[in-house]
VMD Tcl script that draws the C-alpha trace (Angstrom):
set ca {
  {0.00 0.00 0.00}
  {1.30 3.46 -0.88}
  {1.47 5.87 2.04}
  {3.84 8.58 0.81}
  {1.96 11.87 1.25}
  {4.23 13.70 -1.18}
  {3.11 11.42 -4.01}
  {-0.57 11.61 -3.06}
  {-0.59 15.40 -2.79}
  {1.04 15.68 -6.19}
  {-1.71 13.59 -7.70}
  {-4.46 15.83 -6.40}
  {-3.62 18.48 -8.99}
  {-4.42 16.07 -11.82}
  {-7.85 15.46 -13.36}
  {-9.16 12.70 -11.11}
  {-12.31 10.86 -12.14}
  {-14.45 8.48 -10.15}
  {-14.76 4.97 -11.49}
  {-18.23 4.52 -10.06}
  {-21.13 5.82 -12.20}
  {-22.96 8.65 -10.47}
  {-26.50 7.92 -9.36}
  {-28.14 10.06 -12.01}
  {-29.87 9.57 -15.31}
  {-27.94 10.82 -18.30}
  {-30.67 13.01 -19.69}
  {-30.35 16.61 -20.79}
  {-33.71 17.82 -19.51}
  {-36.35 16.91 -17.02}
  {-38.94 14.61 -18.63}
  {-41.37 16.49 -20.82}
  {-39.80 19.90 -20.27}
  {-37.04 22.26 -21.32}
  {-35.58 22.52 -17.81}
  {-31.94 21.32 -17.76}
  {-31.27 18.10 -15.88}
  {-28.69 19.89 -13.73}
  {-31.58 21.60 -11.92}
  {-32.70 18.27 -10.46}
  {-29.26 16.81 -9.73}
  {-27.48 19.94 -8.51}
  {-27.86 22.20 -5.48}
  {-29.91 25.37 -5.90}
  {-27.93 28.39 -4.64}
  {-30.67 30.92 -5.20}
  {-31.83 33.37 -7.85}
  {-29.50 35.33 -10.13}
  {-29.24 39.06 -9.34}
  {-32.02 40.75 -11.29}
  {-29.98 43.81 -12.32}
  {-27.34 41.76 -14.11}
  {-27.22 42.43 -17.89}
  {-27.04 39.42 -20.21}
  {-27.20 38.62 -23.92}
  {-29.56 36.04 -25.39}
  {-29.59 34.43 -28.82}
  {-33.18 33.72 -29.85}
  {-33.54 31.11 -32.61}
  {-36.79 31.05 -34.61}
  {-38.64 28.00 -35.86}
  {-38.37 27.25 -39.57}
  {-41.57 27.26 -41.63}
  {-40.62 23.89 -43.17}
  {-37.66 22.39 -41.36}
  {-38.17 19.01 -43.03}
  {-37.66 20.59 -46.47}
  {-34.53 22.34 -45.25}
  {-33.19 19.05 -43.84}
  {-33.84 17.25 -47.14}
  {-32.05 19.96 -49.08}
  {-29.13 19.88 -46.66}
  {-28.91 16.11 -46.97}
  {-28.76 16.41 -50.76}
  {-25.74 18.74 -50.52}
  {-23.73 15.79 -49.17}
  {-25.15 13.15 -51.51}
  {-22.86 12.52 -54.53}
  {-25.83 11.20 -56.48}
  {-27.80 14.44 -56.05}
  {-27.67 17.31 -58.56}
  {-27.31 19.55 -55.47}
  {-24.07 17.87 -54.39}
  {-21.66 20.50 -53.01}
  {-23.83 23.36 -54.29}
  {-23.59 25.16 -50.98}
  {-26.47 27.43 -50.10}
  {-25.97 31.15 -50.63}
  {-27.75 33.78 -48.55}
  {-30.43 33.89 -51.23}
  {-30.83 30.11 -51.04}
  {-31.00 30.15 -47.25}
  {-33.62 32.89 -47.35}
  {-36.02 30.43 -49.01}
  {-36.03 28.34 -45.82}
  {-35.84 31.18 -43.31}
  {-38.65 32.35 -41.04}
  {-40.96 34.76 -42.79}
  {-40.34 38.47 -42.45}
  {-43.60 38.82 -40.51}
  {-42.64 36.05 -38.06}
  {-39.22 37.59 -37.50}
  {-40.79 41.01 -36.99}
  {-43.27 39.57 -34.48}
  {-40.54 38.02 -32.36}
  {-38.35 41.11 -32.57}
  {-41.24 43.40 -31.66}
  {-42.17 41.30 -28.64}
  {-38.59 41.29 -27.39}
  {-38.27 45.06 -27.79}
  {-41.63 45.58 -26.10}
  {-40.42 43.49 -23.19}
  {-37.45 45.82 -22.73}
  {-34.65 44.15 -24.70}
  {-32.28 46.00 -26.98}
  {-31.34 44.29 -30.27}
  {-27.62 43.54 -30.56}
  {-27.57 41.84 -33.98}
  {-29.34 39.35 -36.23}
  {-28.15 36.95 -38.87}
  {-28.68 38.13 -42.48}
  {-31.64 35.86 -43.16}
  {-33.55 36.19 -39.91}
  {-32.93 32.71 -38.53}
  {-32.01 34.23 -35.16}
  {-31.43 37.51 -33.39}
  {-29.34 38.53 -30.43}
  {-30.74 40.76 -27.72}
  {-29.60 42.23 -24.42}
  {-31.52 42.85 -21.22}
  {-31.42 42.54 -17.46}
  {-32.11 39.29 -15.66}
  {-35.38 40.86 -14.48}
  {-36.33 41.51 -18.11}
  {-35.36 37.99 -19.13}
  {-37.38 36.38 -16.36}
  {-40.46 38.47 -17.10}
  {-40.27 38.07 -20.88}
  {-39.72 34.30 -20.79}
  {-41.93 33.67 -17.76}
  {-39.30 31.73 -15.83}
  {-36.76 32.07 -13.03}
  {-32.97 32.02 -13.40}
  {-31.08 30.33 -10.56}
  {-27.48 29.51 -9.70}
  {-27.11 25.71 -9.60}
  {-24.01 24.07 -8.11}
  {-22.97 20.66 -9.40}
  {-19.67 18.83 -8.84}
  {-17.90 21.96 -7.64}
  {-19.00 24.27 -10.42}
  {-21.88 26.74 -10.56}
  {-24.17 27.19 -13.55}
  {-27.06 29.46 -14.41}
  {-30.21 27.57 -15.32}
  {-33.89 28.35 -15.78}
  {-35.93 26.41 -13.24}
  {-39.43 26.60 -14.72}
  {-40.68 26.22 -18.26}
  {-39.52 29.16 -20.37}
  {-41.52 30.66 -23.22}
  {-41.52 34.12 -24.70}
  {-44.70 35.97 -23.84}
  {-47.40 36.61 -26.43}
  {-48.02 35.03 -29.84}
  {-44.30 35.38 -30.62}
  {-43.56 32.62 -28.13}
  {-44.96 30.05 -30.56}
  {-42.43 31.17 -33.18}
  {-39.31 30.59 -31.03}
  {-37.38 27.35 -31.40}
  {-34.71 27.83 -28.70}
  {-32.95 30.45 -26.62}
  {-29.24 30.41 -25.84}
  {-28.27 32.23 -22.67}
  {-31.09 31.27 -20.34}
  {-28.72 28.54 -19.23}
  {-25.14 29.78 -19.00}
  {-21.99 27.68 -18.88}
  {-18.45 28.76 -19.49}
  {-16.87 26.89 -22.38}
  {-13.63 25.20 -21.33}
  {-10.45 24.88 -23.39}
  {-9.59 21.21 -23.92}
  {-5.86 21.52 -23.40}
  {-3.63 19.66 -20.98}
  {0.07 19.36 -20.20}
  {2.31 16.43 -19.34}
  {2.79 16.39 -15.56}
  {5.50 14.77 -13.45}
  {3.58 12.52 -11.03}
  {6.23 12.93 -8.37}
  {6.09 16.70 -8.19}
  {2.69 17.56 -9.64}
  {4.45 20.07 -11.89}
  {4.72 20.09 -15.70}
  {7.40 17.80 -17.05}
  {8.74 20.78 -18.98}
  {8.90 24.02 -16.98}
  {8.08 27.34 -18.62}
  {11.36 28.74 -19.92}
  {11.82 32.48 -20.36}
  {13.21 33.05 -23.83}
  {14.87 35.81 -25.77}
  {15.62 36.19 -29.44}
  {18.98 34.59 -28.78}
  {17.71 31.65 -26.72}
  {14.42 30.83 -28.45}
  {15.85 28.06 -30.61}
  {17.16 26.25 -27.53}
  {13.82 24.48 -27.30}
  {14.98 22.31 -30.21}
  {17.67 20.82 -27.95}
  {15.16 20.09 -25.20}
  {12.55 17.99 -27.02}
  {12.50 14.55 -28.61}
  {10.02 12.50 -30.60}
  {11.45 9.27 -29.13}
  {9.05 8.41 -26.32}
  {10.04 4.77 -25.74}
  {13.34 2.99 -25.33}
  {14.00 -0.75 -25.25}
  {13.14 -2.81 -22.21}
  {15.16 -2.62 -19.01}
  {15.10 -4.10 -15.52}
  {14.29 -1.90 -12.54}
  {14.97 -3.05 -8.99}
  {13.42 -1.31 -6.02}
  {14.04 -1.82 -2.32}
  {12.93 0.02 0.80}
  {15.89 2.03 2.16}
  {17.30 0.44 5.31}
  {15.18 -2.71 5.04}
  {15.62 -6.11 3.47}
  {11.99 -6.36 2.39}
  {10.00 -5.66 0.38}
  {11.97 -6.03 -2.84}
  {10.53 -5.46 -6.29}
  {11.73 -6.13 -9.80}
  {9.98 -4.68 -12.86}
  {10.79 -5.10 -16.52}
  {9.52 -3.34 -19.59}
  {9.95 -0.59 -22.16}
  {11.11 2.74 -20.79}
  {9.33 6.07 -21.28}
  {11.45 9.22 -21.49}
  {14.77 7.48 -20.93}
  {16.48 10.88 -21.11}
  {14.79 12.91 -18.40}
  {16.46 16.09 -19.68}
  {14.24 15.99 -22.77}
  {10.46 16.40 -23.14}
  {8.61 14.18 -25.60}
  {7.07 16.58 -28.12}
  {6.74 16.72 -31.89}
  {8.02 19.56 -34.04}
  {5.94 20.85 -36.96}
  {8.16 18.99 -39.43}
  {7.72 15.75 -37.52}
  {3.95 16.16 -37.46}
  {3.92 16.97 -41.16}
  {5.84 13.73 -41.78}
  {3.53 11.72 -39.53}
  {0.44 12.87 -41.41}
  {2.07 12.20 -44.79}
  {1.96 15.81 -45.99}
  {5.35 15.99 -47.76}
  {4.06 14.83 -51.19}
  {1.26 17.39 -50.95}
  {3.56 20.22 -49.86}
  {5.91 19.40 -52.74}
  {3.10 20.20 -55.16}
  {2.03 23.36 -53.35}
  {-0.87 21.85 -51.37}
  {-0.16 23.49 -48.03}
  {-3.42 25.38 -47.46}
  {-2.61 28.24 -49.83}
  {-5.74 30.18 -50.72}
  {-7.66 28.80 -47.73}
  {-8.63 30.42 -44.44}
  {-8.74 28.68 -41.06}
  {-11.01 30.26 -38.43}
  {-10.11 29.65 -34.79}
  {-13.00 30.23 -32.37}
  {-11.51 31.58 -29.14}
  {-12.31 33.67 -26.08}
  {-10.74 37.05 -25.33}
  {-7.65 36.88 -27.57}
  {-4.26 38.09 -26.42}
  {-2.07 40.84 -27.82}
  {1.16 38.88 -28.26}
  {-0.32 35.92 -30.12}
  {1.13 36.91 -33.52}
  {4.53 37.74 -32.04}
  {4.63 34.39 -30.22}
  {3.59 32.48 -33.34}
  {6.34 34.17 -35.33}
  {8.99 33.19 -32.80}
  {7.75 29.60 -33.17}
  {7.68 29.97 -36.96}
  {11.33 31.12 -37.01}
  {12.42 28.26 -34.75}
  {10.65 25.61 -36.80}
  {11.24 27.00 -40.28}
  {7.69 28.10 -41.07}
  {6.61 31.22 -42.98}
  {5.90 34.25 -40.78}
  {2.43 35.50 -39.96}
  {1.74 38.96 -41.32}
  {-1.27 41.16 -41.98}
  {-1.72 39.25 -45.25}
  {-2.21 35.84 -43.63}
  {-3.23 36.56 -40.03}
  {-5.95 38.63 -38.42}
  {-8.07 38.87 -35.29}
  {-11.75 39.82 -35.21}
  {-13.82 40.64 -32.13}
  {-17.51 39.99 -32.88}
  {-18.53 41.46 -29.50}
  {-15.76 44.03 -29.23}
  {-12.55 43.60 -27.29}
  {-12.81 42.25 -23.73}
  {-12.99 44.84 -20.96}
  {-9.98 43.29 -19.23}
  {-6.96 42.99 -21.57}
  {-5.54 40.31 -19.25}
  {-8.66 38.13 -19.41}
  {-6.98 35.40 -21.49}
  {-4.12 35.10 -18.98}
  {-6.52 34.94 -16.05}
  {-8.75 32.24 -17.56}
  {-6.19 30.01 -19.30}
  {-7.11 31.01 -22.84}
  {-3.63 32.38 -23.65}
  {-2.18 28.87 -23.82}
  {-5.19 27.66 -25.79}
  {-4.89 30.38 -28.40}
  {-1.14 29.80 -28.76}
  {-1.70 26.05 -29.29}
  {-4.42 26.66 -31.89}
  {-2.51 29.22 -33.93}
  {0.85 27.48 -33.85}
  {-0.41 23.94 -34.52}
  {-2.71 24.91 -37.39}
  {0.08 27.01 -38.93}
  {2.42 24.04 -38.55}
  {0.13 21.74 -40.54}
  {-1.11 24.21 -43.20}
  {1.60 26.89 -43.37}
  {0.15 28.37 -46.55}
  {-3.31 29.03 -45.10}
  {-4.57 32.30 -43.67}
  {-5.54 32.27 -40.01}
  {-8.30 34.39 -38.51}
  {-8.82 34.34 -34.75}
  {-12.46 34.95 -33.82}
  {-12.26 36.19 -30.23}
  {-15.38 36.63 -28.13}
  {-15.36 39.09 -25.23}
  {-16.56 36.36 -22.85}
  {-16.54 32.59 -22.60}
  {-20.19 31.73 -22.03}
  {-21.92 29.30 -24.35}
  {-23.97 32.17 -25.79}
  {-20.79 34.11 -26.64}
  {-19.47 31.18 -28.64}
  {-22.74 30.68 -30.50}
  {-22.48 34.34 -31.54}
  {-18.92 33.70 -32.80}
  {-20.01 30.66 -34.83}
  {-22.79 32.75 -36.38}
  {-20.27 35.52 -37.11}
  {-18.10 33.10 -39.11}
  {-21.12 32.14 -41.22}
  {-22.57 35.63 -41.66}
  {-19.23 37.20 -42.58}
  {-18.07 34.24 -44.69}
  {-14.74 34.16 -42.89}
  {-13.69 30.59 -43.65}
  {-14.84 27.16 -44.80}
  {-13.05 25.29 -42.02}
  {-13.02 26.30 -38.37}
  {-11.67 24.88 -35.13}
  {-13.22 25.21 -31.68}
  {-10.84 23.70 -29.15}
  {-13.38 23.78 -26.38}
  {-16.53 22.17 -25.12}
  {-19.46 23.63 -23.30}
  {-19.92 20.79 -20.75}
  {-21.58 17.43 -21.13}
  {-25.13 16.59 -22.07}
  {-25.85 16.03 -18.37}
  {-25.34 19.74 -17.73}
  {-26.71 21.22 -20.95}
  {-30.39 21.80 -21.58}
  {-32.70 21.47 -24.57}
  {-32.52 25.16 -25.48}
  {-28.75 25.19 -25.41}
  {-28.38 22.00 -27.44}
  {-30.84 23.20 -30.08}
  {-29.30 26.68 -30.30}
  {-25.85 25.24 -31.00}
  {-27.31 22.74 -33.44}
  {-29.24 25.41 -35.35}
  {-26.21 27.56 -36.07}
  {-24.07 24.52 -36.96}
  {-26.76 23.35 -39.36}
  {-26.57 26.69 -41.16}
  {-22.80 26.27 -41.32}
  {-23.07 22.82 -42.88}
  {-25.53 24.19 -45.47}
  {-23.10 26.98 -46.32}
  {-20.26 24.48 -46.86}
  {-18.40 25.14 -43.60}
  {-16.82 22.41 -41.50}
  {-16.88 23.30 -37.80}
  {-14.54 21.07 -35.78}
  {-14.83 20.62 -32.01}
  {-12.64 18.90 -29.43}
  {-14.23 15.72 -28.11}
  {-12.95 16.29 -24.56}
  {-10.02 15.28 -22.35}
  {-11.63 13.27 -19.56}
  {-12.70 10.07 -21.29}
  {-16.22 9.16 -20.22}
  {-16.13 11.83 -17.47}
  {-16.18 9.15 -14.80}
  {-19.53 7.66 -15.80}
  {-18.09 4.21 -16.38}
  {-20.80 3.47 -18.93}
  {-20.49 1.91 -22.40}
  {-22.39 4.94 -23.72}
  {-19.52 7.20 -22.76}
  {-20.24 10.86 -22.17}
  {-20.44 13.32 -25.03}
  {-19.97 17.04 -24.78}
  {-21.80 19.98 -26.29}
  {-21.59 20.93 -29.14}
  {-19.34 18.15 -30.48}
  {-22.45 15.94 -30.22}
  {-24.26 17.91 -32.93}
  {-24.88 16.00 -36.18}
  {-23.65 19.14 -37.96}
  {-20.32 19.31 -36.10}
  {-17.18 17.30 -36.75}
  {-15.90 15.88 -33.46}
  {-12.15 15.33 -33.15}
  {-10.83 12.69 -30.76}
  {-7.26 12.03 -29.71}
  {-4.26 9.78 -30.26}
  {-0.79 9.13 -28.88}
  {2.14 8.85 -31.31}
  {4.88 6.48 -30.14}
  {8.08 5.29 -31.74}
  {8.65 1.55 -32.06}
  {11.84 0.83 -30.08}
  {11.98 -2.72 -31.44}
  {11.51 -1.93 -35.11}
  {10.81 0.87 -37.53}
  {8.02 3.34 -37.91}
  {5.53 4.61 -35.36}
  {2.83 3.07 -33.22}
  {-0.40 5.09 -32.86}
  {-2.74 4.45 -29.96}
  {-5.95 6.04 -28.83}
  {-5.20 8.73 -26.25}
  {-5.75 7.49 -22.72}
  {-3.09 7.57 -20.01}
  {-3.08 5.93 -16.61}
  {-0.16 6.13 -14.20}
  {0.54 3.61 -11.45}
  {3.26 3.98 -8.81}
  {5.34 0.82 -8.50}
  {7.90 2.40 -6.18}
  {7.86 5.39 -3.85}
  {10.65 5.28 -1.29}
  {10.12 1.55 -1.49}
  {8.04 -0.92 -3.51}
  {4.28 -0.36 -3.37}
  {2.14 -3.44 -2.89}
  {-0.34 -3.58 -4.44}
  {0.68 -0.89 -6.94}
  {-2.87 -0.57 -8.32}
  {-3.91 1.20 -5.11}
  {-2.01 4.26 -6.28}
  {-3.16 4.39 -9.88}
  {-4.80 7.38 -11.51}
  {-6.42 8.06 -14.85}
  {-4.51 11.00 -16.25}
  {-6.60 12.05 -19.23}
  {-7.96 10.63 -22.44}
  {-10.05 11.55 -25.46}
  {-13.78 12.03 -24.91}
  {-16.51 10.31 -26.84}
  {-19.63 8.21 -26.73}
  {-23.25 8.15 -27.78}
  {-25.50 11.19 -27.61}
  {-28.65 10.86 -25.58}
  {-30.11 13.94 -27.22}
  {-29.43 13.74 -30.97}
  {-30.29 10.67 -33.00}
  {-27.77 9.18 -35.39}
  {-27.43 11.10 -38.67}
  {-27.92 9.15 -41.89}
  {-24.17 8.79 -42.41}
  {-23.83 6.89 -39.11}
  {-26.48 4.24 -39.69}
  {-23.83 1.50 -39.74}
  {-22.62 2.42 -36.26}
  {-24.00 0.93 -33.04}
  {-26.57 2.59 -30.81}
  {-29.39 5.02 -31.48}
  {-27.70 8.38 -30.87}
  {-25.13 10.53 -32.63}
  {-21.74 8.87 -32.06}
  {-18.64 10.89 -31.12}
  {-15.90 11.37 -32.36}
  {-15.59 11.28 -36.14}
  {-11.83 11.52 -36.60}
  {-8.73 11.98 -34.46}
  {-5.28 13.53 -34.26}
  {-2.46 13.91 -31.76}
  {-3.74 14.83 -28.29}
  {-1.57 13.01 -25.73}
  {0.52 15.56 -23.79}
  {3.04 12.80 -23.06}
  {3.72 12.76 -26.81}
  {2.91 16.44 -27.10}
  {3.63 19.72 -28.86}
  {5.90 22.69 -27.97}
  {4.58 26.26 -28.01}
  {5.69 29.84 -27.45}
  {3.40 32.06 -25.39}
  {3.39 35.29 -23.41}
  {1.95 35.66 -19.93}
  {2.27 38.74 -17.77}
  {4.42 40.39 -20.41}
  {7.03 37.58 -20.33}
  {7.59 35.28 -23.29}
  {8.01 31.57 -22.59}
  {8.72 28.33 -24.40}
  {7.16 25.12 -23.09}
  {6.80 21.61 -24.47}
  {4.48 18.78 -23.52}
  {1.16 20.43 -24.43}
  {-1.73 18.36 -25.72}
  {-5.41 17.58 -25.28}
  {-8.07 17.44 -27.97}
  {-7.39 21.19 -28.06}
  {-4.36 20.17 -30.11}
  {-6.17 17.55 -32.17}
  {-8.92 19.89 -33.39}
  {-6.68 22.55 -35.04}
  {-4.42 19.84 -36.48}
  {-7.34 18.21 -38.25}
  {-8.85 21.57 -39.22}
  {-5.60 22.49 -40.98}
  {-5.59 19.16 -42.83}
  {-9.16 19.87 -43.93}
  {-8.01 23.23 -45.30}
  {-5.47 21.35 -47.43}
  {-8.28 19.04 -48.61}
  {-10.37 22.06 -49.62}
  {-7.41 23.45 -51.55}
  {-6.78 20.13 -53.29}
  {-10.46 19.87 -54.17}
  {-10.51 23.37 -55.62}
  {-13.75 24.13 -53.74}
  {-15.09 23.73 -50.20}
  {-15.89 20.16 -49.18}
  {-18.28 21.25 -46.44}
  {-18.72 19.42 -43.15}
  {-16.00 16.81 -42.77}
  {-17.86 14.23 -40.67}
  {-20.24 12.78 -43.30}
  {-17.43 12.66 -45.86}
  {-15.09 10.83 -43.49}
  {-17.81 8.28 -42.70}
  {-17.86 7.22 -46.36}
  {-14.11 6.63 -46.72}
  {-12.90 3.21 -47.81}
  {-10.16 1.10 -46.30}
  {-6.77 2.68 -46.90}
  {-8.15 6.20 -47.26}
  {-7.91 6.80 -43.52}
  {-5.55 5.19 -41.02}
  {-7.61 3.11 -38.65}
  {-6.26 3.38 -35.10}
  {-6.31 -0.18 -33.81}
  {-6.00 -1.73 -30.36}
  {-2.28 -1.61 -29.71}
  {-0.59 -4.98 -29.78}
  {2.68 -4.18 -31.56}
  {4.59 -3.66 -28.31}
  {2.76 -5.97 -25.91}
  {5.74 -8.35 -25.58}
  {7.57 -5.50 -23.89}
  {4.81 -4.27 -21.58}
  {5.56 -3.64 -17.93}
  {5.37 -6.58 -15.51}
  {7.11 -7.46 -12.30}
  {7.23 -9.10 -8.91}
  {7.08 -7.81 -5.34}
  {8.61 -9.99 -2.62}
  {7.70 -9.30 1.02}
  {7.16 -11.27 4.23}
  {4.01 -12.82 2.75}
  {5.82 -14.18 -0.27}
  {6.17 -13.17 -3.89}
  {3.38 -11.59 -5.94}
  {3.54 -11.32 -9.71}
  {1.93 -8.34 -11.40}
  {1.16 -8.62 -15.10}
  {0.56 -5.49 -17.11}
  {-3.19 -6.04 -16.92}
  {-2.89 -6.53 -13.19}
  {-1.05 -3.24 -12.83}
  {-3.66 -1.28 -14.78}
  {-6.69 -3.38 -13.87}
  {-8.63 -0.41 -12.52}
  {-8.49 1.40 -15.87}
  {-9.03 -1.30 -18.47}
  {-12.78 -2.01 -18.59}
  {-12.91 -3.97 -21.87}
  {-9.44 -2.88 -23.08}
  {-7.08 -5.80 -23.68}
  {-4.39 -4.39 -25.98}
  {-2.47 -1.29 -24.97}
  {1.09 -0.09 -24.54}
  {2.89 0.55 -21.28}
  {6.31 1.59 -20.07}
  {8.32 2.24 -16.92}
  {8.95 5.90 -16.16}
  {11.31 7.14 -13.46}
  {10.49 10.85 -13.07}
  {13.12 11.02 -10.33}
  {15.24 8.57 -8.36}
  {12.82 7.66 -5.54}
  {9.70 7.17 -7.65}
  {8.95 4.51 -10.21}
  {5.80 4.81 -12.32}
  {4.17 2.63 -14.93}
  {2.50 4.70 -17.66}
  {-0.04 3.37 -20.13}
  {-0.99 4.52 -23.62}
  {-4.41 3.48 -24.93}
  {-6.37 3.01 -21.67}
  {-9.22 5.50 -21.95}
  {-11.68 4.66 -19.14}
  {-14.76 2.84 -20.47}
  {-14.14 4.19 -23.98}
  {-12.36 1.62 -26.09}
  {-10.38 1.55 -29.32}
  {-11.66 -1.07 -31.75}
  {-11.20 -1.96 -35.40}
  {-13.17 0.48 -37.54}
  {-15.02 3.32 -35.88}
  {-14.59 3.64 -32.11}
  {-15.49 6.17 -29.44}
  {-11.89 7.26 -28.81}
  {-10.52 7.88 -32.31}
  {-13.58 7.86 -34.57}
  {-12.77 6.36 -37.96}
  {-9.05 7.02 -37.42}
  {-6.47 9.64 -38.32}
  {-5.70 11.31 -41.68}
  {-2.92 9.60 -43.64}
  {-1.80 12.15 -46.19}
  {-2.51 11.74 -49.88}
  {-4.85 8.70 -49.60}
  {-7.00 10.67 -47.16}
  {-7.01 13.82 -49.29}
  {-7.86 11.89 -52.44}
  {-10.48 9.86 -50.58}
  {-12.40 12.88 -49.30}
  {-12.13 14.76 -52.60}
  {-12.72 11.79 -54.88}
  {-9.91 13.08 -57.11}
  {-7.52 10.31 -58.05}
  {-6.94 11.31 -61.65}
  {-6.26 14.54 -63.49}
  {-4.23 17.60 -62.63}
  {-4.55 17.16 -58.88}
  {-2.92 13.72 -58.84}
  {0.30 13.37 -56.88}
  {2.47 10.30 -56.63}
  {3.55 9.37 -53.14}
}
mol new
graphics top color blue
foreach p $ca { graphics top sphere $p radius 0.5 }
foreach p [lrange $ca 0 end-1] q [lrange $ca 1 end] { graphics top cylinder $p $q radius 0.2 }
display resetview
C-alpha cells in the first residue's frame, strides 16, 4: 500500500475521475420539459441578481424544417444534382422564417425591454440584451445559480416561453442557461512533483531556438530491468521489466511541426504546393491576447515556417474587445490560443488564419462567434478547441441553439470542428460514454485524440488512442499492491448522444444516438507539442502540451489542405469521413505491436512473492481494453511509475469506428484523395 503523502498530494492536482457511475440519469432535460437536468441533480444556490445584464440568442422555428433538412442532406449526396452546391444567402432565405414572423418576435422582445444587438442576415435568429429581471419576465421563468460537482451554472428552473403570440415562433434560446466553455488543453505532468514535465522557460531572441535541444520524438526505449528496495530494510523487494518512457529525463517528448507533417504524410502534398494556400482557417476563441502573432512568429522562425503577417493573419472581435486585456491570462485562454494558432500554422503553413475572439466565454458568446463566421463568410473550415460541458449539464434550449447555427454552417459548406474532450467518459463508467456539447451535434465534426509512439523494437511509429493511466510501482520503497495508487490522467472524450439521434451517415454504427468522435489527431501531452506564449508580459517556451485542443486545429488544418486540393469547399468533414474506404484513412487499432515488452514485475515481502502482469497493474483502468502499450517511467530517483498509452476509461479503441478515435487519423494523400474523390487529373500526386 502506498502511504507517501508527497506522491498523493502531487496527484491531487491532476484530473481525477471516479470509477463509479454517479447515481443520475444521463438526460439533458427533465422529462417532458425544457428545464436542464442539472436543476434536479445539482444544489440550488438561489436566484441570479435581477440587475445583471445578459445577452440572449433567440432562434426562430423554420416554416418547413423538413424541407430544409432534405435539401441539406442532398448537398452531401454525390448522387444528387445539389451535391456541393452550398447554399448562398439567397438560397438560405427560401427556408428562413418569414419576415412577418421575424418582426413579431423582434417586436415582442423590444416591447419586453430588450435592446437588439444583432441578427443573422436571413432572420434565422437575433441577439438581444436585457437585465435578468427583463429575461425572467419576458420568458416567464426564473434564473437560478445551480451548483454541481464543484461548479456553478445558471439555469432556468421553470418552463420558459416568450410571452405573447411570438412565443410560438421561437425554437430555442441560448443564454437562459449559462456555462463557461472550457479549453480542452492539458500538459504532461511529473507525477512525483505535480508540476509540468517541462517548466516554462523564459526566452529571448537569442535563446528561443534552444527548445529544439530540449525535445524529442522518441518516447520509448528498449526494455530494461528496474529493482526497487525500501531504504534500510531487506523487504520488500521489487523487480519490474519493460519498455522505458522518457529514458532521457532532460528531454520532453514533443513533436516539431516537421515531424507532425511527416507523420500525417503531408510531404508529397507540400511538394506540389498543397499546403493550405488560398484557404482560411477560423479559430473560435475567447478574449484573444495581444502577443499571439509575435509568439507564433517566434515559433515559426524556430521551426522553419513562414511568418504570420497582416496578409495571412488577423483577429476579429464579434462582440468588441474584452474589458480586461488580461482576461486570457486569467482564464487560461492564452495557452489555448497559442496552441491553436501554432499547430494549425504548422500543418497548413500556406493558409490564412483568422482568430475569432469573443469578449466572454459563455456558451452564448461562442454561438455568436459561430454565427459571425457564417454571416461574414470568414472561412470554410473552423476549429473550436473547447466544449461547453456534457449533455448532463446542458439543456434542450442550449443543445438546439448550437445545433441550429451549426446546421446553417453545414448548409453553407463550412466544417466546424470541435474537441471531443479530455476526460474520457467523465467518470460515468458506462459503455455509452459521455459526449460534450456541441461536439455531439450531427452538424459538427468531433475530433478525438491519439498518442504517437516510436517503435523501439523496429521501424516506424505506433499510434494508440489517447488514454493515459499512471501507477506507482515504487515510492521510497516498492508499493504493494501498486494498483492502489493508480490514476487516470486524461484521455479523449466520446460516446453516444442521448439527445441527438444518429445522422444518416452513421447508420452503420452501433446505438441510437449521434456517435462521437468522427476523426482523431495527436492529443496526448506525453507525446505532445511545444509552443511559445506570453503571460504577464514575459515570453516563454514550453513543451508537452496536448489535449483534444491540439487535435482539433491539427485536423482543421488538414481539412483546409483538402479544400485546396479539391478546388472548392468540401463542407462538413464528418459525413465525408464516414464514407471513406479502407486505406483512405488510417484506422487506429488496439495496440498490440509492443505488448511483448509491456511492464510486468514481482514484489517480494514477508508474505511471499506476488507477480503483477501489465493487466494486473492497470486493472482499474481497463474495462474492456485488452491491448495497450505501457512503459516504466522514473520521473526522479525515488519514484517509479508505470504509464499506459491506450487506456481511456470505459471508452475503447476497436477496429473500424470507435469512441476514442472515430474512424481514425488522416494519412496524407490517400485521405485527401479519398475525401475529394480526385484520383486522376491535374490534382494527382504520386507518393
